[in-house]
VEXSE-751617 format. One line per field, with one value per residue (C-alpha): chain; residue number from 1; x, y, z; residue in one letter. Coordinates in nm, 3 decimals, padded with zeros to 5 digits, always signed. Layout:
N
chain	c(A	...);
resi	c(NUM	...);
X	c(X	...);
Y	c(Y	...);
Z	c(Z	...);
resn	c(A	...);
//
This chain:
120
chain	c(A	A	A	A	A	A	A	A	A	A	A	A	A	A	A	A	A	A	A	A	A	A	A	A	A	A	A	A	A	A	A	A	A	A	A	A	A	A	A	A	A	A	A	A	A	A	A	A	A	A	A	A	A	A	A	A	A	A	A	A	A	A	A	A	A	A	A	A	A	A	A	A	A	A	A	A	A	A	A	A	A	A	A	A	A	A	A	A	A	A	A	A	A	A	A	A	A	A	A	A	A	A	A	A	A	A	A	A	A	A	A	A	A	A	A	A	A	A	A	A);
resi	c(1	2	3	4	5	6	7	8	9	10	11	12	13	14	15	16	17	18	19	20	21	22	23	24	25	26	27	28	29	30	31	32	33	34	35	36	37	38	39	40	41	42	43	44	45	46	47	48	49	50	51	52	53	54	55	56	57	58	59	60	61	62	63	64	65	66	67	68	69	70	71	72	73	74	75	76	77	78	79	80	81	82	83	84	85	86	87	88	89	90	91	92	93	94	95	96	97	98	99	100	101	102	103	104	105	106	107	108	109	110	111	112	113	114	115	116	117	118	119	120);
X	c(+10.220	+10.285	+10.677	+10.730	+10.813	+11.132	+11.165	+11.576	+11.427	+11.458	+11.120	+10.871	+10.923	+10.714	+10.446	+10.464	+10.188	+10.037	+09.835	+09.531	+09.564	+09.189	+09.351	+09.733	+09.869	+10.124	+10.274	+10.199	+10.475	+10.606	+10.495	+10.615	+10.419	+10.600	+10.334	+10.479	+10.194	+09.779	+09.526	+09.146	+09.085	+09.264	+09.167	+09.472	+09.845	+10.169	+10.472	+10.691	+10.625	+10.830	+10.728	+10.922	+10.880	+10.532	+10.126	+09.772	+09.494	+09.346	+08.996	+08.945	+08.589	+08.499	+08.669	+08.981	+09.304	+09.577	+10.007	+10.253	+10.657	+10.921	+11.184	+11.423	+11.317	+11.017	+10.593	+10.338	+09.993	+09.776	+09.439	+09.096	+09.106	+09.482	+09.704	+09.976	+10.166	+10.499	+10.668	+11.061	+11.275	+11.147	+10.867	+10.513	+10.148	+09.817	+09.628	+09.214	+08.829	+08.703	+09.039	+08.995	+09.330	+09.639	+09.923	+10.318	+10.587	+10.836	+11.172	+11.141	+11.060	+11.028	+10.783	+10.629	+10.253	+10.047	+09.665	+09.304	+09.086	+08.752	+08.471	+08.199);
Y	c(+09.678	+09.660	+09.850	+10.181	+10.091	+10.246	+10.207	+10.201	+09.847	+09.563	+09.546	+09.240	+09.030	+09.227	+09.100	+09.071	+09.147	+09.346	+09.603	+09.408	+09.361	+09.509	+09.873	+09.781	+10.049	+09.813	+09.518	+09.549	+09.651	+09.473	+09.591	+09.511	+09.585	+09.553	+09.644	+09.759	+09.813	+09.775	+09.815	+09.893	+09.542	+09.625	+09.965	+10.080	+10.046	+10.192	+10.043	+10.020	+09.993	+09.918	+09.939	+09.889	+10.145	+10.164	+10.241	+10.144	+10.323	+10.379	+10.500	+10.564	+10.454	+10.666	+10.548	+10.544	+10.745	+10.763	+10.985	+10.890	+11.008	+10.912	+10.746	+10.741	+10.695	+10.861	+10.871	+11.102	+11.101	+11.218	+11.311	+11.242	+11.597	+11.535	+11.726	+11.558	+11.627	+11.441	+11.314	+11.260	+11.173	+11.358	+11.460	+11.392	+11.351	+11.256	+11.075	+11.191	+10.930	+10.962	+11.035	+10.880	+10.830	+10.716	+10.596	+10.610	+10.485	+10.651	+10.594	+10.277	+10.381	+10.385	+10.488	+10.523	+10.513	+10.560	+10.378	+10.419	+10.228	+10.151	+09.993	+10.160);
Z	c(+12.385	+12.042	+11.983	+11.744	+11.330	+11.260	+10.829	+10.882	+10.993	+10.779	+10.590	+10.584	+10.289	+09.987	+09.906	+09.440	+09.249	+08.876	+08.719	+08.611	+08.229	+08.177	+08.385	+08.241	+07.997	+07.813	+07.980	+08.343	+08.572	+08.859	+09.236	+09.561	+09.867	+10.237	+10.430	+10.802	+11.023	+10.933	+11.226	+11.180	+11.071	+10.726	+10.709	+10.674	+10.556	+10.580	+10.430	+10.168	+09.745	+09.497	+09.105	+08.742	+08.474	+08.394	+08.354	+08.437	+08.531	+08.897	+09.064	+09.402	+09.513	+09.834	+10.094	+10.037	+10.078	+10.040	+10.166	+09.989	+09.970	+09.668	+09.854	+09.509	+09.161	+08.979	+08.902	+08.740	+08.798	+08.518	+08.657	+08.355	+08.224	+08.078	+08.483	+08.543	+08.880	+08.867	+09.221	+09.255	+09.591	+09.856	+09.722	+09.877	+09.795	+09.871	+09.599	+09.767	+09.779	+09.469	+09.212	+08.877	+08.591	+08.500	+08.764	+08.575	+08.685	+08.509	+08.672	+08.888	+09.212	+09.619	+09.777	+10.166	+10.170	+10.422	+10.268	+10.434	+10.296	+10.426	+10.213	+10.239);
resn	c(M	P	P	V	I	H	F	A	D	P	A	P	D	P	V	E	D	R	P	A	A	S	R	A	I	G	A	P	P	L	R	L	T	A	E	R	Y	A	A	E	D	G	A	L	S	M	G	D	W	E	C	E	P	G	A	W	R	I	A	F	H	E	G	R	H	E	F	F	Q	V	V	R	G	R	L	R	I	I	D	T	A	G	N	A	R	E	F	G	P	G	D	A	G	I	I	P	T	G	F	I	G	T	F	E	V	V	E	P	V	L	K	R	Y	V	M	F	D	R	K	G);
//
């Protein structure tokens, strides 16, 4: 039987990456992802995500959805019409399938995420 996961337990070692230079707006920021749980053959992923300030373009394909909650720091998500939503500590949000816009980390951020990514 798999154990219950508590986010107060030590996180696994994070994976480092940066947005592709073609999507970055300015220098691509360093991102750290510590996946705590995966299922559905990798379509479901949950964990912690940290990032230094920076911005990049995002485009969620059909089948990708994300729920997140900011633990610390501040981020802004802007759609192609220029509508911006800002999230700080305690705020939660959903990036829906088909969303296109800009993801900007305003202050170094730590968020908890649940990503469902079923490629069709």
